[in-house]
mmCIF file of the N, C-alpha and C atoms, coordinates in Angstrom:
data_MODEL
# 
_entry.id   MODEL 
# 
loop_
_atom_site.group_PDB 
_atom_site.id 
_atom_site.type_symbol 
_atom_site.label_atom_id 
_atom_site.label_alt_id 
_atom_site.label_comp_id 
_atom_site.label_asym_id 
_atom_site.label_entity_id 
_atom_site.label_seq_id 
_atom_site.pdbx_PDB_ins_code 
_atom_site.Cartn_x 
_atom_site.Cartn_y 
_atom_site.Cartn_z 
_atom_site.occupancy 
_atom_site.B_iso_or_equiv 
_atom_site.pdbx_formal_charge 
_atom_site.auth_seq_id 
_atom_site.auth_comp_id 
_atom_site.auth_asym_id 
_atom_site.auth_atom_id 
_atom_site.pdbx_PDB_model_num 
ATOM 1   N N  . MET A 1 1  ? -57.521 4.050  -36.420 1.00 0.00 ? 1  MET A N  1 
ATOM 2   C CA . MET A 1 1  ? -56.252 3.959  -35.734 1.00 0.00 ? 1  MET A CA 1 
ATOM 3   C C  . MET A 1 1  ? -56.235 2.677  -34.917 1.00 0.00 ? 1  MET A C  1 
ATOM 4   N N  . SER A 1 2  ? -55.184 1.928  -35.013 1.00 0.00 ? 2  SER A N  1 
ATOM 5   C CA . SER A 1 2  ? -55.076 0.674  -34.275 1.00 0.00 ? 2  SER A CA 1 
ATOM 6   C C  . SER A 1 2  ? -54.406 0.902  -32.932 1.00 0.00 ? 2  SER A C  1 
ATOM 7   N N  . LYS A 1 3  ? -54.521 -0.111 -32.058 1.00 0.00 ? 3  LYS A N  1 
ATOM 8   C CA . LYS A 1 3  ? -53.904 -0.006 -30.742 1.00 0.00 ? 3  LYS A CA 1 
ATOM 9   C C  . LYS A 1 3  ? -52.388 0.081  -30.839 1.00 0.00 ? 3  LYS A C  1 
ATOM 10  N N  . GLY A 1 4  ? -51.810 -0.634 -31.748 1.00 0.00 ? 4  GLY A N  1 
ATOM 11  C CA . GLY A 1 4  ? -50.361 -0.625 -31.914 1.00 0.00 ? 4  GLY A CA 1 
ATOM 12  C C  . GLY A 1 4  ? -49.829 0.754  -32.274 1.00 0.00 ? 4  GLY A C  1 
ATOM 13  N N  . ASN A 1 5  ? -50.588 1.489  -33.050 1.00 0.00 ? 5  ASN A N  1 
ATOM 14  C CA . ASN A 1 5  ? -50.178 2.825  -33.446 1.00 0.00 ? 5  ASN A CA 1 
ATOM 15  C C  . ASN A 1 5  ? -50.150 3.755  -32.236 1.00 0.00 ? 5  ASN A C  1 
ATOM 16  N N  . GLY A 1 6  ? -51.118 3.668  -31.347 1.00 0.00 ? 6  GLY A N  1 
ATOM 17  C CA . GLY A 1 6  ? -51.146 4.492  -30.145 1.00 0.00 ? 6  GLY A CA 1 
ATOM 18  C C  . GLY A 1 6  ? -49.982 4.190  -29.228 1.00 0.00 ? 6  GLY A C  1 
ATOM 19  N N  . PHE A 1 7  ? -49.640 2.919  -29.136 1.00 0.00 ? 7  PHE A N  1 
ATOM 20  C CA . PHE A 1 7  ? -48.507 2.519  -28.299 1.00 0.00 ? 7  PHE A CA 1 
ATOM 21  C C  . PHE A 1 7  ? -47.205 3.074  -28.859 1.00 0.00 ? 7  PHE A C  1 
ATOM 22  N N  . LYS A 1 8  ? -47.070 3.040  -30.174 1.00 0.00 ? 8  LYS A N  1 
ATOM 23  C CA . LYS A 1 8  ? -45.864 3.580  -30.802 1.00 0.00 ? 8  LYS A CA 1 
ATOM 24  C C  . LYS A 1 8  ? -45.782 5.088  -30.610 1.00 0.00 ? 8  LYS A C  1 
ATOM 25  N N  . GLU A 1 9  ? -46.922 5.759  -30.630 1.00 0.00 ? 9  GLU A N  1 
ATOM 26  C CA . GLU A 1 9  ? -46.932 7.200  -30.402 1.00 0.00 ? 9  GLU A CA 1 
ATOM 27  C C  . GLU A 1 9  ? -46.496 7.522  -28.983 1.00 0.00 ? 9  GLU A C  1 
ATOM 28  N N  . ARG A 1 10 ? -46.930 6.722  -28.015 1.00 0.00 ? 10 ARG A N  1 
ATOM 29  C CA . ARG A 1 10 ? -46.510 6.944  -26.632 1.00 0.00 ? 10 ARG A CA 1 
ATOM 30  C C  . ARG A 1 10 ? -45.014 6.725  -26.482 1.00 0.00 ? 10 ARG A C  1 
ATOM 31  N N  . LEU A 1 11 ? -44.507 5.688  -27.126 1.00 0.00 ? 11 LEU A N  1 
ATOM 32  C CA . LEU A 1 11 ? -43.069 5.438  -27.050 1.00 0.00 ? 11 LEU A CA 1 
ATOM 33  C C  . LEU A 1 11 ? -42.284 6.577  -27.678 1.00 0.00 ? 11 LEU A C  1 
ATOM 34  N N  . SER A 1 12 ? -42.782 7.125  -28.764 1.00 0.00 ? 12 SER A N  1 
ATOM 35  C CA . SER A 1 12 ? -42.072 8.238  -29.387 1.00 0.00 ? 12 SER A CA 1 
ATOM 36  C C  . SER A 1 12 ? -42.100 9.463  -28.481 1.00 0.00 ? 12 SER A C  1 
ATOM 37  N N  . LEU A 1 13 ? -43.164 9.646  -27.725 1.00 0.00 ? 13 LEU A N  1 
ATOM 38  C CA . LEU A 1 13 ? -43.224 10.755 -26.776 1.00 0.00 ? 13 LEU A CA 1 
ATOM 39  C C  . LEU A 1 13 ? -42.153 10.596 -25.703 1.00 0.00 ? 13 LEU A C  1 
ATOM 40  N N  . PHE A 1 14 ? -42.012 9.388  -25.152 1.00 0.00 ? 14 PHE A N  1 
ATOM 41  C CA . PHE A 1 14 ? -40.982 9.150  -24.144 1.00 0.00 ? 14 PHE A CA 1 
ATOM 42  C C  . PHE A 1 14 ? -39.587 9.294  -24.747 1.00 0.00 ? 14 PHE A C  1 
ATOM 43  N N  . ARG A 1 15 ? -39.437 8.858  -25.974 1.00 0.00 ? 15 ARG A N  1 
ATOM 44  C CA . ARG A 1 15 ? -38.147 8.984  -26.648 1.00 0.00 ? 15 ARG A CA 1 
ATOM 45  C C  . ARG A 1 15 ? -37.784 10.454 -26.839 1.00 0.00 ? 15 ARG A C  1 
ATOM 46  N N  . GLU A 1 16 ? -38.763 11.268 -27.215 1.00 0.00 ? 16 GLU A N  1 
ATOM 47  C CA . GLU A 1 16 ? -38.510 12.698 -27.374 1.00 0.00 ? 16 GLU A CA 1 
ATOM 48  C C  . GLU A 1 16 ? -38.193 13.354 -26.041 1.00 0.00 ? 16 GLU A C  1 
ATOM 49  N N  . MET A 1 17 ? -38.872 12.952 -24.967 1.00 0.00 ? 17 MET A N  1 
ATOM 50  C CA . MET A 1 17 ? -38.561 13.493 -23.640 1.00 0.00 ? 17 MET A CA 1 
ATOM 51  C C  . MET A 1 17 ? -37.134 13.156 -23.239 1.00 0.00 ? 17 MET A C  1 
ATOM 52  N N  . TRP A 1 18 ? -36.743 11.896 -23.441 1.00 0.00 ? 18 TRP A N  1 
ATOM 53  C CA . TRP A 1 18 ? -35.390 11.470 -23.100 1.00 0.00 ? 18 TRP A CA 1 
ATOM 54  C C  . TRP A 1 18 ? -34.361 12.256 -23.916 1.00 0.00 ? 18 TRP A C  1 
ATOM 55  N N  . TYR A 1 19 ? -34.643 12.454 -25.199 1.00 0.00 ? 19 TYR A N  1 
ATOM 56  C CA . TYR A 1 19 ? -33.733 13.217 -26.046 1.00 0.00 ? 19 TYR A CA 1 
ATOM 57  C C  . TYR A 1 19 ? -33.609 14.650 -25.544 1.00 0.00 ? 19 TYR A C  1 
ATOM 58  N N  . PHE A 1 20 ? -34.718 15.259 -25.156 1.00 0.00 ? 20 PHE A N  1 
ATOM 59  C CA . PHE A 1 20 ? -34.710 16.627 -24.641 1.00 0.00 ? 20 PHE A CA 1 
ATOM 60  C C  . PHE A 1 20 ? -33.890 16.725 -23.366 1.00 0.00 ? 20 PHE A C  1 
ATOM 61  N N  . ILE A 1 21 ? -34.113 15.791 -22.434 1.00 0.00 ? 21 ILE A N  1 
ATOM 62  C CA . ILE A 1 21 ? -33.379 15.817 -21.167 1.00 0.00 ? 21 ILE A CA 1 
ATOM 63  C C  . ILE A 1 21 ? -31.889 15.607 -21.413 1.00 0.00 ? 21 ILE A C  1 
ATOM 64  N N  . ARG A 1 22 ? -31.559 14.675 -22.262 1.00 0.00 ? 22 ARG A N  1 
ATOM 65  C CA . ARG A 1 22 ? -30.154 14.336 -22.500 1.00 0.00 ? 22 ARG A CA 1 
ATOM 66  C C  . ARG A 1 22 ? -29.415 15.441 -23.251 1.00 0.00 ? 22 ARG A C  1 
ATOM 67  N N  . CYS A 1 23 ? -30.001 15.978 -24.293 1.00 0.00 ? 23 CYS A N  1 
ATOM 68  C CA . CYS A 1 23 ? -29.303 16.961 -25.131 1.00 0.00 ? 23 CYS A CA 1 
ATOM 69  C C  . CYS A 1 23 ? -29.300 18.361 -24.534 1.00 0.00 ? 23 CYS A C  1 
ATOM 70  N N  . ARG A 1 24 ? -30.360 18.723 -23.852 1.00 0.00 ? 24 ARG A N  1 
ATOM 71  C CA . ARG A 1 24 ? -30.436 20.067 -23.283 1.00 0.00 ? 24 ARG A CA 1 
ATOM 72  C C  . ARG A 1 24 ? -29.916 20.144 -21.855 1.00 0.00 ? 24 ARG A C  1 
ATOM 73  N N  . LYS A 1 25 ? -29.480 19.014 -21.314 1.00 0.00 ? 25 LYS A N  1 
ATOM 74  C CA . LYS A 1 25 ? -28.928 18.934 -19.953 1.00 0.00 ? 25 LYS A CA 1 
ATOM 75  C C  . LYS A 1 25 ? -29.932 19.429 -18.910 1.00 0.00 ? 25 LYS A C  1 
ATOM 76  N N  . ARG A 1 26 ? -31.153 18.995 -19.058 1.00 0.00 ? 26 ARG A N  1 
ATOM 77  C CA . ARG A 1 26 ? -32.215 19.350 -18.108 1.00 0.00 ? 26 ARG A CA 1 
ATOM 78  C C  . ARG A 1 26 ? -32.441 18.191 -17.141 1.00 0.00 ? 26 ARG A C  1 
ATOM 79  N N  . TRP A 1 27 ? -31.402 17.817 -16.421 1.00 0.00 ? 27 TRP A N  1 
ATOM 80  C CA . TRP A 1 27 ? -31.471 16.650 -15.543 1.00 0.00 ? 27 TRP A CA 1 
ATOM 81  C C  . TRP A 1 27 ? -32.378 16.879 -14.344 1.00 0.00 ? 27 TRP A C  1 
ATOM 82  N N  . TRP A 1 28 ? -32.702 18.127 -14.031 1.00 0.00 ? 28 TRP A N  1 
ATOM 83  C CA . TRP A 1 28 ? -33.602 18.386 -12.919 1.00 0.00 ? 28 TRP A CA 1 
ATOM 84  C C  . TRP A 1 28 ? -35.025 17.914 -13.239 1.00 0.00 ? 28 TRP A C  1 
ATOM 85  N N  . LEU A 1 29 ? -35.327 17.676 -14.500 1.00 0.00 ? 29 LEU A N  1 
ATOM 86  C CA . LEU A 1 29 ? -36.648 17.168 -14.880 1.00 0.00 ? 29 LEU A CA 1 
ATOM 87  C C  . LEU A 1 29 ? -36.801 15.675 -14.604 1.00 0.00 ? 29 LEU A C  1 
ATOM 88  N N  . ALA A 1 30 ? -35.697 14.961 -14.549 1.00 0.00 ? 30 ALA A N  1 
ATOM 89  C CA . ALA A 1 30 ? -35.755 13.504 -14.387 1.00 0.00 ? 30 ALA A CA 1 
ATOM 90  C C  . ALA A 1 30 ? -36.456 13.080 -13.095 1.00 0.00 ? 30 ALA A C  1 
ATOM 91  N N  . PRO A 1 31 ? -36.131 13.643 -11.915 1.00 0.00 ? 31 PRO A N  1 
ATOM 92  C CA . PRO A 1 31 ? -36.854 13.221 -10.701 1.00 0.00 ? 31 PRO A CA 1 
ATOM 93  C C  . PRO A 1 31 ? -38.351 13.523 -10.754 1.00 0.00 ? 31 PRO A C  1 
ATOM 94  N N  . ILE A 1 32 ? -38.707 14.628 -11.377 1.00 0.00 ? 32 ILE A N  1 
ATOM 95  C CA . ILE A 1 32 ? -40.125 14.975 -11.494 1.00 0.00 ? 32 ILE A CA 1 
ATOM 96  C C  . ILE A 1 32 ? -40.850 13.951 -12.363 1.00 0.00 ? 32 ILE A C  1 
ATOM 97  N N  . LEU A 1 33 ? -40.259 13.602 -13.482 1.00 0.00 ? 33 LEU A N  1 
ATOM 98  C CA . LEU A 1 33 ? -40.878 12.623 -14.378 1.00 0.00 ? 33 LEU A CA 1 
ATOM 99  C C  . LEU A 1 33 ? -40.950 11.242 -13.742 1.00 0.00 ? 33 LEU A C  1 
ATOM 100 N N  . ILE A 1 34 ? -39.909 10.858 -13.010 1.00 0.00 ? 34 ILE A N  1 
ATOM 101 C CA . ILE A 1 34 ? -39.925 9.561  -12.326 1.00 0.00 ? 34 ILE A CA 1 
ATOM 102 C C  . ILE A 1 34 ? -41.012 9.540  -11.268 1.00 0.00 ? 34 ILE A C  1 
ATOM 103 N N  . PHE A 1 35 ? -41.147 10.628 -10.507 1.00 0.00 ? 35 PHE A N  1 
ATOM 104 C CA . PHE A 1 35 ? -42.194 10.702 -9.489  1.00 0.00 ? 35 PHE A CA 1 
ATOM 105 C C  . PHE A 1 35 ? -43.580 10.609 -10.120 1.00 0.00 ? 35 PHE A C  1 
ATOM 106 N N  . LEU A 1 36 ? -43.802 11.317 -11.208 1.00 0.00 ? 36 LEU A N  1 
ATOM 107 C CA . LEU A 1 36 ? -45.101 11.260 -11.882 1.00 0.00 ? 36 LEU A CA 1 
ATOM 108 C C  . LEU A 1 36 ? -45.391 9.872  -12.432 1.00 0.00 ? 36 LEU A C  1 
ATOM 109 N N  . LEU A 1 37 ? -44.375 9.216  -12.951 1.00 0.00 ? 37 LEU A N  1 
ATOM 110 C CA . LEU A 1 37 ? -44.540 7.855  -13.449 1.00 0.00 ? 37 LEU A CA 1 
ATOM 111 C C  . LEU A 1 37 ? -44.900 6.900  -12.317 1.00 0.00 ? 37 LEU A C  1 
ATOM 112 N N  . LEU A 1 38 ? -44.206 7.000  -11.187 1.00 0.00 ? 38 LEU A N  1 
ATOM 113 C CA . LEU A 1 38 ? -44.506 6.131  -10.044 1.00 0.00 ? 38 LEU A CA 1 
ATOM 114 C C  . LEU A 1 38 ? -45.888 6.425  -9.467  1.00 0.00 ? 38 LEU A C  1 
ATOM 115 N N  . LEU A 1 39 ? -46.259 7.691  -9.409  1.00 0.00 ? 39 LEU A N  1 
ATOM 116 C CA . LEU A 1 39 ? -47.579 8.054  -8.903  1.00 0.00 ? 39 LEU A CA 1 
ATOM 117 C C  . LEU A 1 39 ? -48.682 7.515  -9.807  1.00 0.00 ? 39 LEU A C  1 
ATOM 118 N N  . SER A 1 40 ? -48.507 7.610  -11.110 1.00 0.00 ? 40 SER A N  1 
ATOM 119 C CA . SER A 1 40 ? -49.524 7.078  -12.021 1.00 0.00 ? 40 SER A CA 1 
ATOM 120 C C  . SER A 1 40 ? -49.593 5.558  -11.935 1.00 0.00 ? 40 SER A C  1 
ATOM 121 N N  . LEU A 1 41 ? -48.452 4.908  -11.775 1.00 0.00 ? 41 LEU A N  1 
ATOM 122 C CA . LEU A 1 41 ? -48.440 3.456  -11.599 1.00 0.00 ? 41 LEU A CA 1 
ATOM 123 C C  . LEU A 1 41 ? -49.158 3.066  -10.309 1.00 0.00 ? 41 LEU A C  1 
ATOM 124 N N  . PHE A 1 42 ? -48.928 3.817  -9.244  1.00 0.00 ? 42 PHE A N  1 
ATOM 125 C CA . PHE A 1 42 ? -49.594 3.575  -7.965  1.00 0.00 ? 42 PHE A CA 1 
ATOM 126 C C  . PHE A 1 42 ? -51.106 3.713  -8.102  1.00 0.00 ? 42 PHE A C  1 
ATOM 127 N N  . ILE A 1 43 ? -51.557 4.733  -8.805  1.00 0.00 ? 43 ILE A N  1 
ATOM 128 C CA . ILE A 1 43 ? -52.994 4.953  -8.994  1.00 0.00 ? 43 ILE A CA 1 
ATOM 129 C C  . ILE A 1 43 ? -53.615 3.818  -9.796  1.00 0.00 ? 43 ILE A C  1 
ATOM 130 N N  . VAL A 1 44 ? -52.955 3.381  -10.832 1.00 0.00 ? 44 VAL A N  1 
ATOM 131 C CA . VAL A 1 44 ? -53.481 2.289  -11.657 1.00 0.00 ? 44 VAL A CA 1 
ATOM 132 C C  . VAL A 1 44 ? -53.555 0.995  -10.859 1.00 0.00 ? 44 VAL A C  1 
ATOM 133 N N  . LEU A 1 45 ? -52.529 0.709  -10.072 1.00 0.00 ? 45 LEU A N  1 
ATOM 134 C CA . LEU A 1 45 ? -52.504 -0.542 -9.317  1.00 0.00 ? 45 LEU A CA 1 
ATOM 135 C C  . LEU A 1 45 ? -53.496 -0.561 -8.157  1.00 0.00 ? 45 LEU A C  1 
ATOM 136 N N  . THR A 1 46 ? -53.830 0.587  -7.603  1.00 0.00 ? 46 THR A N  1 
ATOM 137 C CA . THR A 1 46 ? -54.748 0.619  -6.464  1.00 0.00 ? 46 THR A CA 1 
ATOM 138 C C  . THR A 1 46 ? -56.206 0.761  -6.876  1.00 0.00 ? 46 THR A C  1 
ATOM 139 N N  . GLU A 1 47 ? -56.508 0.715  -8.146  1.00 0.00 ? 47 GLU A N  1 
ATOM 140 C CA . GLU A 1 47 ? -57.905 0.768  -8.575  1.00 0.00 ? 47 GLU A CA 1 
ATOM 141 C C  . GLU A 1 47 ? -58.667 -0.484 -8.173  1.00 0.00 ? 47 GLU A C  1 
ATOM 142 N N  . SER A 1 48 ? -57.975 -1.547 -7.957  1.00 0.00 ? 48 SER A N  1 
ATOM 143 C CA . SER A 1 48 ? -58.618 -2.788 -7.540  1.00 0.00 ? 48 SER A CA 1 
ATOM 144 C C  . SER A 1 48 ? -59.066 -2.664 -6.089  1.00 0.00 ? 48 SER A C  1 
ATOM 145 N N  . SER A 1 49 ? -60.301 -3.018 -5.808  1.00 0.00 ? 49 SER A N  1 
ATOM 146 C CA . SER A 1 49 ? -60.817 -2.879 -4.446  1.00 0.00 ? 49 SER A CA 1 
ATOM 147 C C  . SER A 1 49 ? -60.197 -3.888 -3.489  1.00 0.00 ? 49 SER A C  1 
ATOM 148 N N  . ALA A 1 50 ? -59.613 -4.962 -3.993  1.00 0.00 ? 50 ALA A N  1 
ATOM 149 C CA . ALA A 1 50 ? -58.986 -5.952 -3.122  1.00 0.00 ? 50 ALA A CA 1 
ATOM 150 C C  . ALA A 1 50 ? -57.714 -5.407 -2.478  1.00 0.00 ? 50 ALA A C  1 
ATOM 151 N N  . LEU A 1 51 ? -57.082 -4.455 -3.109  1.00 0.00 ? 51 LEU A N  1 
ATOM 152 C CA . LEU A 1 51 ? -55.849 -3.887 -2.560  1.00 0.00 ? 51 LEU A CA 1 
ATOM 153 C C  . LEU A 1 51 ? -56.089 -2.724 -1.608  1.00 0.00 ? 51 LEU A C  1 
ATOM 154 N N  . LEU A 1 52 ? -57.259 -2.153 -1.621  1.00 0.00 ? 52 LEU A N  1 
ATOM 155 C CA . LEU A 1 52 ? -57.512 -0.969 -0.815  1.00 0.00 ? 52 LEU A CA 1 
ATOM 156 C C  . LEU A 1 52 ? -57.279 -1.166 0.682   1.00 0.00 ? 52 LEU A C  1 
ATOM 157 N N  . PRO A 1 53 ? -57.694 -2.255 1.318   1.00 0.00 ? 53 PRO A N  1 
ATOM 158 C CA . PRO A 1 53 ? -57.409 -2.396 2.750   1.00 0.00 ? 53 PRO A CA 1 
ATOM 159 C C  . PRO A 1 53 ? -55.915 -2.392 3.067   1.00 0.00 ? 53 PRO A C  1 
ATOM 160 N N  . PHE A 1 54 ? -55.111 -2.915 2.182   1.00 0.00 ? 54 PHE A N  1 
ATOM 161 C CA . PHE A 1 54 ? -53.665 -2.910 2.412   1.00 0.00 ? 54 PHE A CA 1 
ATOM 162 C C  . PHE A 1 54 ? -53.081 -1.510 2.247   1.00 0.00 ? 54 PHE A C  1 
ATOM 163 N N  . ILE A 1 55 ? -53.627 -0.749 1.327   1.00 0.00 ? 55 ILE A N  1 
ATOM 164 C CA . ILE A 1 55 ? -53.152 0.616  1.120   1.00 0.00 ? 55 ILE A CA 1 
ATOM 165 C C  . ILE A 1 55 ? -53.546 1.490  2.300   1.00 0.00 ? 55 ILE A C  1 
ATOM 166 N N  . TYR A 1 56 ? -54.749 1.314  2.827   1.00 0.00 ? 56 TYR A N  1 
ATOM 167 C CA . TYR A 1 56 ? -55.190 2.117  3.960   1.00 0.00 ? 56 TYR A CA 1 
ATOM 168 C C  . TYR A 1 56 ? -54.317 1.885  5.183   1.00 0.00 ? 56 TYR A C  1 
ATOM 169 N N  . THR A 1 57 ? -53.797 0.679  5.359   1.00 0.00 ? 57 THR A N  1 
ATOM 170 C CA . THR A 1 57 ? -52.947 0.427  6.522   1.00 0.00 ? 57 THR A CA 1 
ATOM 171 C C  . THR A 1 57 ? -51.592 1.115  6.390   1.00 0.00 ? 57 THR A C  1 
ATOM 172 N N  . LEU A 1 58 ? -51.177 1.437  5.181   1.00 0.00 ? 58 LEU A N  1 
ATOM 173 C CA . LEU A 1 58 ? -49.907 2.138  5.007   1.00 0.00 ? 58 LEU A CA 1 
ATOM 174 C C  . LEU A 1 58 ? -49.988 3.590  5.449   1.00 0.00 ? 58 LEU A C  1 
ATOM 175 N N  . PHE A 1 59 ? -51.158 4.180  5.322   1.00 0.00 ? 59 PHE A N  1 
ATOM 176 C CA . PHE A 1 59 ? -51.304 5.596  5.659   1.00 0.00 ? 59 PHE A CA 1 
ATOM 177 C C  . PHE A 1 59 ? -52.084 5.709  6.910   1.00 0.00 ? 59 PHE A C  1 
# 
């Protein structure tokens, strides 16, 4: 399996989620998914030790 194939699979997962939310009118799921996306982005970006002192000052 190549890297490109995995990326396409992830995109299809997001596409299916969007289709589910849009067609089934499950708009209450959108804030939860956005929060999880932002939280995962935050975790990935703070893995660098150079950013940790700045993050600690926020909390």
